[in-house]
All heavy atoms as an XYZ file, in Angstrom:
751
protein
N       8.458     23.957     10.806
C       7.275     23.358     10.235
C       7.700     22.341      9.175
O       7.799     22.658      8.001
C       6.391     24.442      9.631
C       5.173     23.911      8.959
S       3.912     25.146      8.701
C       4.259     25.635      7.040
N       7.972     21.112      9.598
C       8.354     20.056      8.671
C       7.126     19.350      8.142
O       6.272     18.913      8.908
C       9.251     19.032      9.358
C      10.655     19.561      9.558
O      11.060     20.499      8.881
N      11.385     18.966     10.469
N       7.058     19.221      6.830
C       5.995     18.457      6.186
C       6.650     17.278      5.500
O       7.615     17.440      4.750
C       5.202     19.322      5.194
C       4.457     20.414      5.965
C       4.239     18.466      4.391
C       3.646     21.350      5.115
N       6.131     16.104      5.769
C       6.659     14.869      5.193
C       5.655     14.348      4.182
O       4.462     14.229      4.484
C       6.919     13.825      6.302
C       7.984     14.359      7.266
C       7.324     12.488      5.704
C       8.169     13.542      8.509
N       6.136     14.035      2.985
C       5.300     13.487      1.925
C       5.516     11.984      1.883
O       6.652     11.509      1.855
C       5.651     14.102      0.555
C       5.606     15.625      0.604
C       4.734     13.539     -0.528
C       4.271     16.213      0.979
N       4.415     11.237      1.857
C       4.483      9.772      1.846
C       3.557      9.253      0.753
O       2.414      9.708      0.629
C       4.050      9.226      3.205
C       4.004      7.725      3.288
C       3.448      7.255      4.618
C       3.258      5.748      4.567
N       2.453      5.274      5.672
N       4.053      8.301     -0.032
C       3.202      7.653     -1.036
C       2.144      6.834     -0.304
O       2.445      6.124      0.657
C       4.038      6.756     -1.941
N       0.900      6.957     -0.741
C      -0.209      6.203     -0.142
C      -0.341      4.902     -0.918
O      -0.979      4.856     -1.962
C      -1.496      7.019     -0.201
N       0.277      3.851     -0.400
C       0.323      2.582     -1.113
C      -0.454      1.466     -0.433
O      -1.005      0.605     -1.101
C       1.771      2.169     -1.337
C       2.529      3.164     -2.211
C       4.011      2.909     -2.292
O       4.565      2.288     -1.354
O       4.621      3.331     -3.284
N      -0.505      1.470      0.874
C      -1.212      0.403      1.593
C      -2.714      0.689      1.618
O      -3.158      1.800      1.322
C      -0.684      0.295      3.029
O      -1.092      1.427      3.785
N      -3.483     -0.323      1.980
C      -4.935     -0.133      2.080
C      -5.278      0.937      3.100
O      -6.173      1.745      2.882
C      -5.618     -1.456      2.441
C      -5.670     -2.442      1.314
C      -6.430     -3.688      1.723
C      -6.465     -4.687      0.587
N      -7.226     -5.893      0.928
N      -4.555      0.963      4.208
C      -4.849      1.972      5.226
C      -4.467      3.375      4.748
O      -5.146      4.348      5.077
C      -4.158      1.635      6.549
O      -2.760      1.649      6.395
N      -3.402      3.480      3.941
C      -3.024      4.777      3.371
C      -4.097      5.279      2.405
O      -4.454      6.459      2.414
C      -1.698      4.687      2.623
C      -0.503      4.505      3.519
O      -0.609      4.780      4.730
O       0.558      4.099      2.998
N      -4.605      4.386      1.555
C      -5.647      4.776      0.596
C      -6.912      5.175      1.341
O      -7.569      6.157      0.998
C      -5.918      3.651     -0.426
C      -7.111      3.984     -1.315
C      -4.673      3.391     -1.270
N      -7.235      4.441      2.393
C      -8.401      4.787      3.219
C      -8.216      6.186      3.820
O      -9.130      7.011      3.807
C      -8.592      3.736      4.314
C      -9.843      3.901      5.122
C     -10.123      2.748      6.085
N      -8.964      2.030      6.588
C      -8.611      0.790      6.225
N      -9.323      0.132      5.349
N      -7.549      0.213      6.739
N      -7.016      6.490      4.296
C      -6.728      7.818      4.861
C      -6.815      8.885      3.769
O      -7.324      9.984      4.017
C      -5.351      7.820      5.511
N      -6.336      8.561      2.563
C      -6.419      9.490      1.431
C      -7.874      9.828      1.123
O      -8.232     10.987      0.930
C      -5.750      8.848      0.202
C      -5.688      9.745     -0.998
C      -4.562     10.524     -1.226
C      -6.725      9.805     -1.911
C      -4.485     11.351     -2.343
C      -6.662     10.623     -3.026
C      -5.537     11.397     -3.237
N      -8.729      8.813      1.097
C     -10.153      9.009      0.805
C     -10.836      9.789      1.924
O     -11.664     10.662      1.669
C     -10.849      7.655      0.577
C     -10.313      6.997     -0.713
C     -12.362      7.815      0.507
C     -10.740      5.551     -0.889
N     -10.499      9.502      3.155
C     -11.169     10.111      4.299
C     -10.691     11.525      4.629
O     -11.393     12.259      5.329
C     -11.020      9.233      5.538
C     -11.912      8.023      5.486
O     -13.020      8.072      4.952
N     -11.438      6.919      6.024
N      -9.535     11.923      4.140
C      -8.983     13.217      4.523
C      -9.940     14.393      4.305
O     -10.096     15.238      5.192
C      -7.640     13.482      3.826
C      -7.112     14.864      4.071
C      -6.673     15.231      5.338
C      -7.095     15.813      3.068
C      -6.202     16.523      5.587
C      -6.632     17.100      3.296
C      -6.192     17.449      4.559
N     -10.614     14.512      3.153
C     -11.524     15.656      2.978
C     -12.642     15.693      4.022
O     -13.091     16.766      4.405
C     -12.099     15.460      1.573
C     -11.112     14.624      0.875
C     -10.522     13.720      1.922
N     -13.072     14.516      4.490
C     -14.129     14.485      5.508
C     -13.642     15.141      6.797
O     -14.401     15.855      7.457
C     -14.581     13.050      5.785
C     -14.967     12.290      4.556
N     -15.789     12.804      3.573
C     -14.632     11.057      4.135
C     -15.951     11.913      2.617
N     -15.250     10.842      2.928
N     -12.382     14.904      7.124
C     -11.814     15.536      8.314
C     -11.567     17.025      8.073
O     -11.845     17.858      8.929
C     -10.501     14.857      8.709
C     -10.686     13.410      9.101
O     -11.794     13.051      9.561
O      -9.730     12.626      8.928
N     -11.057     17.348      6.893
C     -10.719     18.735      6.570
C     -11.954     19.633      6.586
O     -11.915     20.752      7.098
C     -10.037     18.803      5.199
C      -9.610     20.181      4.719
C      -8.534     20.762      5.634
C      -9.103     20.096      3.283
N     -13.053     19.142      6.020
C     -14.261     19.959      5.886
C     -15.324     19.651      6.934
O     -16.462     20.097      6.799
C     -14.836     19.801      4.475
C     -13.891     20.316      3.417
C     -13.284     19.445      2.529
C     -13.589     21.673      3.337
C     -12.408     19.914      1.560
C     -12.715     22.147      2.376
C     -12.122     21.263      1.491
O     -11.252     21.732      0.546
N     -14.935     18.913      7.981
C     -15.888     18.629      9.058
C     -16.429     19.952      9.598
O     -15.698     20.891      9.845
C     -15.195     17.866     10.180
C     -16.121     17.547     11.338
C     -15.428     16.735     12.411
N     -15.278     15.376     11.895
C     -14.127     14.699     11.921
N     -13.051     15.228     12.431
N     -14.073     13.478     11.431
N     -17.729     20.047      9.707
C     -18.349     21.262     10.224
C     -18.718     22.265      9.146
O     -19.378     23.262      9.444
N     -18.297     22.027      7.899
C     -18.650     22.927      6.804
C     -19.986     22.479      6.230
O     -20.090     21.422      5.619
C     -17.563     22.892      5.730
C     -17.820     23.871      4.592
O     -18.983     24.286      4.395
O     -16.850     24.208      3.893
N     -21.016     23.277      6.422
C     -22.359     22.896      5.992
C     -22.491     22.819      4.471
O     -23.438     22.225      3.964
C     -23.391     23.873      6.552
O     -23.145     25.175      6.051
N     -21.544     23.379      3.736
C     -21.595     23.349      2.265
C     -20.872     22.127      1.674
O     -20.961     21.879      0.480
C     -20.984     24.614      1.693
S     -21.924     26.093      2.108
N     -20.148     21.396      2.509
C     -19.382     20.241      2.021
C     -20.316     19.070      1.753
O     -21.092     18.663      2.605
C     -18.311     19.844      3.040
C     -17.576     18.574      2.688
C     -16.817     18.491      1.525
C     -17.628     17.466      3.513
C     -16.134     17.333      1.203
C     -16.938     16.298      3.202
C     -16.196     16.240      2.045
O     -15.530     15.090      1.725
N     -20.204     18.525      0.544
C     -20.969     17.335      0.166
C     -19.955     16.259     -0.200
O     -19.319     16.329     -1.256
C     -21.909     17.611     -1.026
C     -22.676     16.357     -1.412
C     -22.850     18.754     -0.705
N     -19.768     15.267      0.657
C     -18.742     14.257      0.392
C     -19.147     13.311     -0.727
O     -20.319     13.040     -0.943
C     -18.642     13.512      1.722
C     -19.965     13.694      2.360
C     -20.456     15.046      1.918
N     -18.124     12.825     -1.442
C     -18.370     11.761     -2.403
C     -18.604     10.466     -1.636
O     -18.189     10.331     -0.486
C     -17.158     11.588     -3.317
C     -16.999     12.703     -4.319
C     -16.040     12.321     -5.429
O     -16.193     11.213     -5.988
O     -15.162     13.127     -5.714
N     -19.260      9.528     -2.281
C     -19.492      8.246     -1.638
C     -18.166      7.522     -1.442
O     -17.361      7.406     -2.373
C     -20.430      7.385     -2.475
C     -21.846      7.914     -2.638
C     -22.626      7.034     -3.607
C     -22.545      7.969     -1.294
N     -17.943      7.017     -0.240
C     -16.694      6.333      0.085
C     -16.471      5.144     -0.846
O     -15.387      4.968     -1.401
C     -16.689      5.869      1.545
C     -15.447      5.108      1.899
C     -14.286      5.775      2.272
C     -15.404      3.720      1.815
C     -13.128      5.093      2.557
C     -14.239      3.020      2.105
C     -13.109      3.716      2.474
O     -11.955      3.031      2.747
N     -17.511      4.325     -1.048
C     -17.358      3.131     -1.881
C     -16.998      3.484     -3.322
O     -16.231      2.770     -3.964
C     -18.619      2.277     -1.841
C     -18.886      1.578     -0.507
C     -20.213      0.833     -0.553
C     -17.755      0.635     -0.162
N     -17.530      4.567     -3.840
C     -17.207      4.983     -5.207
C     -15.737      5.372     -5.306
O     -15.055      5.021     -6.276
C     -18.103      6.134     -5.632
N     -15.234      6.094     -4.324
C     -13.824      6.491     -4.350
C     -12.918      5.290     -4.135
O     -11.879      5.168     -4.774
C     -13.551      7.556     -3.297
C     -14.077      8.890     -3.699
C     -13.332     10.019     -3.015
O     -12.497      9.823     -2.147
N     -13.649     11.218     -3.418
N     -13.315      4.404     -3.244
C     -12.514      3.201     -2.996
C     -12.375      2.394     -4.280
O     -11.287      1.929     -4.619
C     -13.162      2.358     -1.898
C     -12.387      1.121     -1.548
C     -13.089      0.337     -0.458
C     -12.371     -0.970     -0.216
N     -13.118     -1.839      0.696
N     -13.464      2.256     -5.021
C     -13.426      1.519     -6.278
C     -12.577      2.260     -7.314
O     -11.818      1.647     -8.065
C     -14.840      1.320     -6.814
C     -14.886      0.468     -8.067
C     -16.293      0.163     -8.494
O     -17.052     -0.398     -7.690
O     -16.625      0.500     -9.642
N     -12.677      3.584     -7.350
C     -11.937      4.379     -8.322
C     -10.424      4.232     -8.139
O      -9.671      4.306     -9.114
C     -12.324      5.855     -8.205
C     -11.670      6.734     -9.243
S     -12.276      8.427     -9.228
C     -11.738      8.990     -7.633
N      -9.957      4.003     -6.940
C      -8.524      3.866     -6.690
C      -8.053      2.416     -6.694
O      -6.892      2.137     -6.412
C      -8.139      4.541     -5.371
C      -8.319      6.030     -5.408
C      -9.155      6.667     -4.512
C      -7.668      6.802     -6.354
C      -9.327      8.038     -4.548
C      -7.835      8.177     -6.399
C      -8.661      8.797     -5.491
N      -8.936      1.479     -7.036
C      -8.581      0.064     -7.091
C      -7.993     -0.250     -8.464
O      -8.702     -0.330     -9.456
C      -9.813     -0.804     -6.814
C      -9.470     -2.266     -6.711
O      -8.535     -2.752     -7.336
N     -10.241     -2.972     -5.911
N      -6.679     -0.430     -8.510
C      -5.990     -0.625     -9.784
C      -6.354     -1.937    -10.471
O      -6.175     -2.073    -11.674
C      -4.477     -0.537     -9.586
C      -4.022      0.861     -9.224
C      -2.524      0.962     -9.146
C      -2.123      2.395     -8.838
N      -0.697      2.611     -8.964
N      -6.861     -2.892     -9.720
C      -7.234     -4.179    -10.317
C      -8.640     -4.157    -10.921
O      -8.954     -4.982    -11.770
C      -7.146     -5.282     -9.274
C      -5.734     -5.544     -8.810
C      -5.684     -6.619     -7.764
C      -4.248     -6.807     -7.297
N      -4.163     -7.746     -6.181
N      -9.475     -3.230    -10.489
C     -10.871     -3.230    -10.920
C     -11.294     -2.033    -11.757
O     -12.155     -2.153    -12.612
C     -11.795     -3.314     -9.696
C     -11.706     -4.606     -8.951
C     -12.695     -4.645     -7.816
C     -12.627     -5.958     -7.072
N     -13.574     -5.992     -5.955
N     -10.712     -0.865    -11.528
C     -11.200      0.347    -12.183
C     -10.667      0.414    -13.617
O      -9.457      0.304    -13.846
C     -10.787      1.579    -11.385
C     -11.638      2.785    -11.669
C     -12.979      2.813    -11.307
C     -11.120      3.895    -12.321
C     -13.773      3.920    -11.576
C     -11.907      5.009    -12.587
C     -13.236      5.001    -12.214
O     -14.021      6.090    -12.484
N     -11.535      0.595    -14.617
C     -11.123      0.543    -16.026
C     -10.019      1.528    -16.419
O      -9.220      1.229    -17.308
C     -12.412      0.870    -16.787
C     -13.513      0.540    -15.856
C     -12.979      0.785    -14.467
N      -9.941      2.687    -15.775
C      -8.907      3.666    -16.107
C      -7.512      3.059    -16.083
O      -6.655      3.385    -16.904
C      -8.968      4.862    -15.153
C      -7.787      5.793    -15.296
C      -7.737      6.706    -16.336
C      -6.723      5.741    -14.413
C      -6.647      7.555    -16.486
C      -5.636      6.579    -14.552
C      -5.591      7.492    -15.594
N      -7.262      2.135    -15.153
C      -5.919      1.588    -14.970
C      -5.514      0.598    -16.055
O      -4.388      0.112    -16.069
C      -5.780      0.985    -13.571
C      -5.833      2.032    -12.499
C      -6.972      2.191    -11.728
C      -4.770      2.887    -12.295
C      -7.039      3.173    -10.750
C      -4.824      3.877    -11.322
C      -5.958      4.014    -10.548
N      -6.412      0.327    -17.013
C      -6.047     -0.480    -18.178
C      -5.165      0.329    -19.126
O      -4.427     -0.240    -19.923
C      -7.299     -0.961    -18.910
C      -8.131     -1.932    -18.101
C      -9.451     -2.264    -18.772
O      -9.637     -1.935    -19.964
O     -10.311     -2.853    -18.081
N      -5.251      1.658    -19.077
C      -4.479      2.502    -19.993
C      -3.823      3.693    -19.302
O      -3.140      4.481    -19.959
C      -5.375      3.011    -21.129
C      -6.589      3.779    -20.653
C      -6.516      5.129    -20.342
C      -7.803      3.128    -20.480
C      -7.613      5.820    -19.881
C      -8.914      3.813    -20.031
C      -8.814      5.150    -19.739
O      -9.918      5.818    -19.277
N      -4.006      3.846    -18.022
C      -3.423      4.976    -17.305
C      -2.900      4.541    -15.954
O      -2.990      3.372    -15.575
N      -2.358      5.484    -15.226
C      -1.829      5.184    -13.896
C      -2.028      6.393    -12.998
O      -2.144      7.532    -13.476
C      -0.350      4.833    -13.978
C       0.152      4.113    -12.740
O      -0.676      3.678    -11.902
O       1.376      3.984    -12.583
N      -2.064      6.145    -11.719
C      -2.179      7.214    -10.724
C      -1.394      6.814     -9.488
O      -1.364      5.636     -9.120
C      -3.638      7.465    -10.367
N      -0.775      7.777     -8.878
C      -0.063      7.592     -7.609
C      -0.641      8.582     -6.617
O      -0.840      9.755     -6.935
C       1.439      7.827     -7.766
C       2.095      6.939     -8.797
C       2.091      5.480     -8.332
N       2.304      4.581     -9.439
C       3.462      4.024     -9.756
N       4.524      4.286     -9.050
N       3.539      3.218    -10.788
N      -0.912      8.094     -5.427
C      -1.501      8.917     -4.374
C      -0.426      9.289     -3.364
O       0.432      8.468     -3.031
C      -2.632      8.150     -3.676
C      -3.684      7.511     -4.579
C      -4.697      6.738     -3.743
C      -4.360      8.552     -5.431
N      -0.512     10.504     -2.842
C       0.457     10.973     -1.860
C      -0.270     11.692     -0.732
O      -1.273     12.380     -0.956
C       1.457     11.941     -2.507
C       2.280     11.305     -3.580
C       1.859     11.346     -4.898
C       3.468     10.663     -3.280
C       2.603     10.758     -5.908
C       4.225     10.069     -4.278
C       3.792     10.114     -5.598
N       0.253     11.510      0.476
C      -0.261     12.182      1.668
C       0.833     13.080      2.236
O       2.005     12.708      2.242
C      -0.683     11.163      2.724
C      -1.872     10.281      2.361
C      -1.987      9.118      3.337
C      -3.145     11.103      2.356
N       0.433     14.242      2.738
C       1.359     15.157      3.405
C       1.066     15.114      4.904
O      -0.093     15.224      5.319
C       1.179     16.575      2.882
N       2.112     14.914      5.694
C       1.982     14.818      7.150
C       2.758     15.943      7.826
O       3.842     16.315      7.382
C       2.566     13.497      7.659
C       1.778     12.283      7.281
C       1.991     11.652      6.067
C       0.833     11.759      8.146
C       1.276     10.525      5.717
C       0.106     10.632      7.809
C       0.335     10.013      6.586
N       2.175     16.448      8.904
C       2.871     17.384      9.788
C       2.574     16.920     11.205
O       1.399     16.798     11.596
C       2.389     18.802      9.572
C       3.151     19.822     10.374
C       2.678     21.224     10.060
O       1.511     21.459      9.778
N       3.595     22.163     10.121
N       3.616     16.624     11.955
C       3.461     16.108     13.323
C       2.552     14.877     13.349
O       1.652     14.757     14.170
C       2.923     17.183     14.261
C       3.845     18.367     14.359
O       5.067     18.217     14.312
N       3.286     19.549     14.475
N       2.782     13.948     12.410
C       2.028     12.687     12.298
C       0.540     12.882     12.018
O      -0.260     11.978     12.238
C       2.227     11.818     13.540
C       3.654     11.351     13.671
O       4.306     11.023     12.677
N       4.161     11.322     14.887
N       0.152     14.059     11.555
C      -1.235     14.340     11.198
C      -1.288     14.657      9.707
O      -0.461     15.414      9.196
C      -1.769     15.545     11.990
O      -1.677     15.257     13.388
C      -3.209     15.857     11.631
N      -2.276     14.078      9.013
C      -2.424     14.363      7.588
C      -2.893     15.806      7.416
O      -3.887     16.220      8.002
C      -3.415     13.395      6.924
C      -2.907     11.952      7.045
C      -3.628     13.755      5.451
C      -3.902     10.910      6.569
N      -2.156     16.553      6.599
C      -2.499     17.958      6.348
C      -2.768     18.223      4.869
O      -3.113     19.347      4.494
C      -1.405     18.906      6.870
C      -1.319     18.842      8.391
C      -0.055     18.610      6.228
N      -2.622     17.201      4.018
C      -2.885     17.387      2.605
C      -2.808     16.089      1.842
O      -2.322     15.076      2.352
N      -3.303     16.113      0.621
C      -3.233     14.951     -0.260
C      -3.173     15.442     -1.698
O      -3.625     16.544     -2.020
C      -4.437     14.030     -0.072
C      -5.718     14.601     -0.645
C      -6.878     13.644     -0.520
N      -7.976     14.106     -1.377
C      -9.034     13.400     -1.688
N      -9.173     12.181     -1.207
N      -9.965     13.887     -2.479
N      -2.600     14.596     -2.558
C      -2.559     14.891     -3.989
C      -2.403     13.571     -4.739
O      -1.839     12.612     -4.211
C      -1.421     15.880     -4.334
C      -1.597     16.436     -5.735
C      -0.058     15.235     -4.145
C      -0.746     17.652     -6.031
N      -2.926     13.540     -5.951
C      -2.760     12.382     -6.821
C      -2.041     12.834     -8.083
O      -2.374     13.877     -8.652
C      -4.117     11.783     -7.181
N      -1.048     12.077     -8.506
C      -0.350     12.314     -9.776
C      -0.907     11.299    -10.765
O      -0.883     10.096    -10.515
C       1.148     12.128     -9.594
N      -1.428     11.792    -11.904
C      -2.173     10.939    -12.824
C      -1.573     11.037    -14.221
O      -1.305     12.128    -14.723
C      -3.652     11.365    -12.870
C      -4.242     11.302    -11.462
C      -4.443     10.501    -13.839
C      -5.537     12.058    -11.293
N      -1.389      9.870    -14.847
C      -0.912      9.803    -16.224
C      -1.970      9.065    -17.041
O      -2.314      7.927    -16.733
C       0.421      9.066    -16.306
C       0.984      9.016    -17.700
C       2.293      8.272    -17.724
C       2.777      8.183    -19.166
N       3.640      7.031    -19.341
N      -2.485      9.738    -18.060
C      -3.525      9.171    -18.907
C      -2.926      8.957    -20.302
O      -2.824      9.883    -21.099
C      -4.731     10.114    -18.960
C      -5.893      9.541    -19.728
O      -5.713      8.735    -20.639
N      -7.094      9.963    -19.369
N      -2.504      7.727    -20.579
C      -1.846      7.434    -21.848
C      -2.759      7.664    -23.050
O      -2.291      8.097    -24.107
C      -1.315      5.999    -21.859
C      -0.159      5.812    -20.900
O       0.630      6.763    -20.723
O      -0.043      4.714    -20.319
N      -4.036      7.382    -22.927
C      -4.957      7.618    -24.048
C      -5.046      9.109    -24.379
O      -5.059      9.490    -25.538
C      -6.348      7.073    -23.739
C      -6.415      5.581    -23.888
C      -7.834      5.112    -23.901
N      -7.865      3.665    -24.035
C      -8.905      2.924    -23.743
N     -10.022      3.471    -23.304
N      -8.855      1.610    -23.895
N      -5.102      9.942    -23.356
C      -5.119     11.395    -23.574
C      -3.849     11.821    -24.297
O      -3.887     12.562    -25.282
C      -5.254     12.131    -22.244
C      -5.224     13.635    -22.388
C      -6.406     14.350    -22.520
C      -4.020     14.329    -22.414
C      -6.391     15.729    -22.669
C      -3.987     15.701    -22.568
C      -5.178     16.393    -22.696
O      -5.148     17.757    -22.859
N      -2.704     11.346    -23.778
C      -1.422     11.738    -24.373
C      -1.278     11.238    -25.807
O      -0.760     11.946    -26.663
C      -0.262     11.262    -23.504
C      -0.076     12.134    -22.282
O      -0.372     13.321    -22.305
N       0.399     11.539    -21.206
N      -1.734     10.016    -26.077
C      -1.669      9.494    -27.447
C      -2.545     10.327    -28.378
O      -2.127     10.694    -29.477
C      -2.107      8.026    -27.491
C      -1.103      7.094    -26.836
O       0.046      7.520    -26.597
O      -1.474      5.940    -26.549
N      -3.744     10.620    -27.963
C      -4.681     11.367    -28.791
C      -4.183     12.783    -29.088
O      -4.269     13.269    -30.205
C      -6.058     11.428    -28.120
C      -7.096     12.155    -28.943
C      -7.760     11.518    -29.977
C      -7.378     13.496    -28.693
C      -8.700     12.195    -30.746
C      -8.322     14.176    -29.451
C      -8.985     13.523    -30.475
O      -9.889     14.188    -31.236
N      -3.623     13.430    -28.050
C      -3.173     14.822    -28.196
C      -1.684     14.931    -28.566
O      -1.152     16.042    -28.637
C      -3.445     15.598    -26.904
C      -4.896     15.799    -26.642
N      -5.645     16.749    -27.293
C      -5.754     15.154    -25.807
C      -6.890     16.692    -26.870
N      -6.982     15.726    -25.974
N      -1.051     13.764    -28.755
C       0.380     13.744    -29.072
C       1.169     14.602    -28.069
O       1.941     15.484    -28.432
C       0.635     14.180    -30.505
C      -0.013     13.233    -31.515
C       0.204     13.677    -32.916
C      -0.410     12.767    -33.944
N      -1.593     12.034    -33.650
N       0.906     14.311    -26.796
C       1.522     15.070    -25.726
C       2.132     14.114    -24.700
O       2.019     12.903    -24.827
C       0.491     15.974    -25.043
O      -0.534     15.204    -24.465
N       2.774     14.669    -23.726
C       3.361     13.884    -22.648
C       3.170     14.670    -21.353
O       4.122     15.188    -20.788
C       4.843     13.616    -22.913
C       5.429     12.667    -21.895
O       4.725     11.851    -21.304
N       6.725     12.759    -21.683
N       1.913     14.790    -20.956
C       1.620     15.581    -19.760
C       0.964     14.696    -18.708
O       0.506     13.594    -18.980
C       0.722     16.786    -20.079
C      -0.659     16.328    -20.584
C       1.356     17.686    -21.111
C      -1.652     17.458    -20.701
N       0.924     15.198    -17.513
C       0.279     14.522    -16.410
C      -0.753     15.433    -15.780
O      -0.846     16.618    -16.109
N      -1.516     14.863    -14.904
C      -2.576     15.603    -14.217
C      -2.405     15.412    -12.715
O      -1.776     14.471    -12.257
C      -3.949     15.069    -14.638
C      -4.193     15.149    -16.120
C      -3.786     14.124    -16.958
C      -4.788     16.268    -16.676
C      -3.988     14.188    -18.326
C      -4.996     16.351    -18.043
C      -4.598     15.304    -18.867
N      -2.983     16.318    -11.954
C      -2.963     16.148    -10.498
C      -4.283     16.553     -9.929
O      -5.092     17.200    -10.563
C      -1.828     16.926     -9.842
C      -1.911     18.404    -10.007
C      -2.536     19.184     -9.048
C      -1.345     19.038    -11.114
C      -2.599     20.556     -9.194
C      -1.406     20.410    -11.259
C      -2.035     21.178    -10.308
């Protein structure tokens, strides 16, 4: 069971990152998806205000060329400055 982790850097990778929960929870009547356009804007480093003081990297996990997971590594410099810390979020 090999799992390959790939940074989601291209537009198609980010689109796959956003869409993954829709595939994962397809058929779950309790799943309420976030708006695609809102998430697309949130991950746009040129437009979303968070990226003026923080950074995020997106990653996809693949097994047999199928996405099986996703995670974002997030660094919020304002949080760290305020709390005098050096931590990240995921």
